[in-house]
N, C-alpha and C positions, 0 to 999 in steps of 0.2 A: 186368381181363383184357383190356385194350386190346392188340390185336395189330398187327404190322406185315404189310402185305400187298404182295407184289411187284407192281410196276407195269411192264407191258410196252408199249412204243411200237408201234403198229400200222402207221404210215406211215413209210416210210423217209425221206421228206422232212423228218419231224420231227427227225431227227438233225442235219440241216443247221441248223435253227433253234436247236437246243440248243447246237450248236457255236458259233454266232454269239454266243450269250448267255454263253458261258464254260463252265466245268466245272460239271456238274450234280450232282456227287457229294455236295455239301453242301446243295444246295437242296431235294432231294427229301425229306430226312428230318433231323429235329433230331439223331437219334442218329449221323449221319454215315455211315449204311449206304446205299450207292448203290442207287437204284431201289426204295425201299420207301415205302409209304404207310400211314398209321395208319387202323385200322378200328375202328369203334365197333359192338359186337355187341349187338343189341336183340332181345328176344323179345316177341311179342304173340299174341293169339288172334283170328284174323280171322273172328269170328263175331259181331261187335257193331256193325253198321252203325247210325249213321253214323260211329262212331269207328274202326273197322277191319273191313274186309270185302274180298272179292275181286271185282273188276269182271268183265265178260264175257270179257276177255282173260286172266283169271287173276292179274292184278296186285293186290297188297294196297294198298288206298287208304282214305282216311278222314281224319277230324279228327286223330287221334292220329298218323297216318302223316305228315301235313304237319308237325305239331308236331316229331316226331322228326327229320325231314329238316332243319328250321330249327335245331334244337339241334346236330345234327351239323355243319352248315355253320358255325354260330358257333364251335364248338369246333375246326374245322379237320380233322374226321374224315370218313372214308367210312363210310356207314351200311350195315350188313348186318342184315337182318331174318329171324328164324326164327319160323315159325308153329307153335304148339303148343297143346294143350288148356289151357284156363284154369287148371285145378287143378294143372297141372305147372309154372306160371310161378315160384311162390315157390321151389320146389325147384331150379330152373334157376339162380336167383340164389344160393341157399345153396351150390350146388356149383360156383360160379364158372364156369358154362357161358356166361353172357352178362353184359354190363356193366350193362344196365338193362332194365327192363320198362315199356312204355307200352301199356296194354290196358284203358283205362277202369276201372282198378283203384282202389278206394276205400281210403283210408289208415286202416284200422281199428286199434284198439289191439292186437288179437291179431296182426295182420300186422306191426306195429311191433316185436314181439318177435323177429321173424326177419329183417326187412329194414329198410332205411332209406328214407324217402320225402322227395321234394322238397316244396315248398309246394304246395298244391292249385291246379289249373289249371281245374277245372270241377266243377259240382255239378248233378246232374239230378233226384234223387229217385227214387221207385219207383211202379209202377203194377200193378194186377192186370188182366191181359188175358183177355178171355172171347170167346165167339162173340157176334156181333152180336144186339142185343135180348135178351140174356141177363137173367134175373131176378137175377143176382148183381151188385148195385150197392153193397154195403157190406161191412165186415168181418164183421158179424153174419150176413150171408147166406152166408158161406163155411162156416158150421157144418155138419159132417158131409160136406163136399165134398172133391174131390181137387185139390190145388194143386201145380203143377210149378215147380221152380227149377232153375237151372243149377248143377251140382256145383262146389263150391269158390268160389262167388261171395259177395259181401255179401248178396245176396238170399236165399241158403240160410240164413245166420246170422239175417237179419231175420225170415224166415218162422218159424224156431224161436222167436224172441223173441216174435212175435205170439201163437203158441200159448201160451207160458208166461206172458207179461205181460198179454195182453188176454183170455185165457181162451177164445179161439176155437179149438175142436177141429176141425181139418181134417186130412186125410191129406196128408203131404208126399211128393212124388215127385221125386227129384233125377236129372237127365239130363245128358249130356256137353255139349250145346250148345244155343243158344237156338233155332236153327232146328228142332230136334227137339221142343222145347216147343210151338211153333206147330202142328206136325204132330199132336201129341198132343191139342191143343185141337180142331183141325179134324176129327179122327177120333172125338172123343167120349171118349177114353180118360183125359183129365183135364178138370176143370171150369174151371180158371183157371191162368194162369201169372203168377208174381211176378217182375217184370223192371225193369231200369233204365228210367226214364221215356223218355229219348231213344231208346233201342233199341226200346222198346215202340211208340212213336208211328210208327216206320218200318214195323213189321209191321202195325199197325192200318190204316195207309193202303193197304199193298200188298195185304192179305188181307181188307179190309172187316170188321174185327173190332170188338168192343166193349171197354170198359175202364172202370176207375174208379181214382182216385188213392188211394194209401196215406196215410191220415190220421195215421199214427203219427209219432214223432220222426224227423226227417230224418237220413239216413245221412251219413257223412263224405264229403267231396269226393274227386274223382279226383286222383291225384298220380303222378308217376314214381317207380318202385321201383328200388332199388339193393342190392347186397350190403352187408352191415353194414360200417361204416367206410369206404365208398367216397369217394374224393376228389372224385368227380363231383357229389356232392350240392350243394356250395356253388356250383360253376360253373353247374350247371343252374338253381339258385335265382336266380342273377344274370341268366341269360338270360330266365327267366320274368318276372322283375321288369321287365326292359327291354321285353319284349313287352306286358306290361300297360300300361306307361307310354306306349309308342309307339302303342298301339292295334292292333298286330299280332295280339294274341290275340283281340281282338273281331272282327277281320277273319276269322280262321279260324272263329270261332263263327258269324258271319253266313253264311259260305260253306257250312258243313257242318250247323249245328244249327238256325238260325233257321227254315227251311222245315218242319222237323219239329215245331215247337212249336205 
């Protein structure tokens, strides 16, 4: 669903420059339509620092956002980002409302039934976040406790698997966003929150919380999601491979993730 977006020159002097370079009706767009620019529409859920969140100015920033901008630049598109609830991202792809999703989304088998994924670009693992100095330090200690997860995430699926496969009987509470989970911990309404490790580490440092690692089988890594049959999958896989080979992907991880580890 890549669109063409009108491009309007803001400075009258630019017209003189364009005139000196010749007719611009074929240079702006491969389609031959004058004054149009390709737009790559992406959805995210800006509640997963350091992957995507809003800075004090209200701009969406983070590892995934820098990755998305690099991909758009390499493809020659202008990037447009839509912020929405995490549990609505798959539906946005299925309804062709956006071209791709980059939102710290794990490429699970169940999601692969509904969308296509790129190769994985990062893997974090999971943690259980608690108040500082909590007696909750293992899966067994969660027996009979209340554990929060973000609705529609792999952590919601993982927590259900822990209950079923590990036999740990805790109450599961699903909320709309990760920030709400932290508030529930601080207010004592839940005993722990099951979260992506990188996201959890940011909250632990900011709120002086406690935590312990999930010792169960590692979850799938994060990948870019696309509508089924999207031609962008192969192109983005090529860009990710180039970023891996050149060290560009490691640079982004050093910038956004290393300090959180």
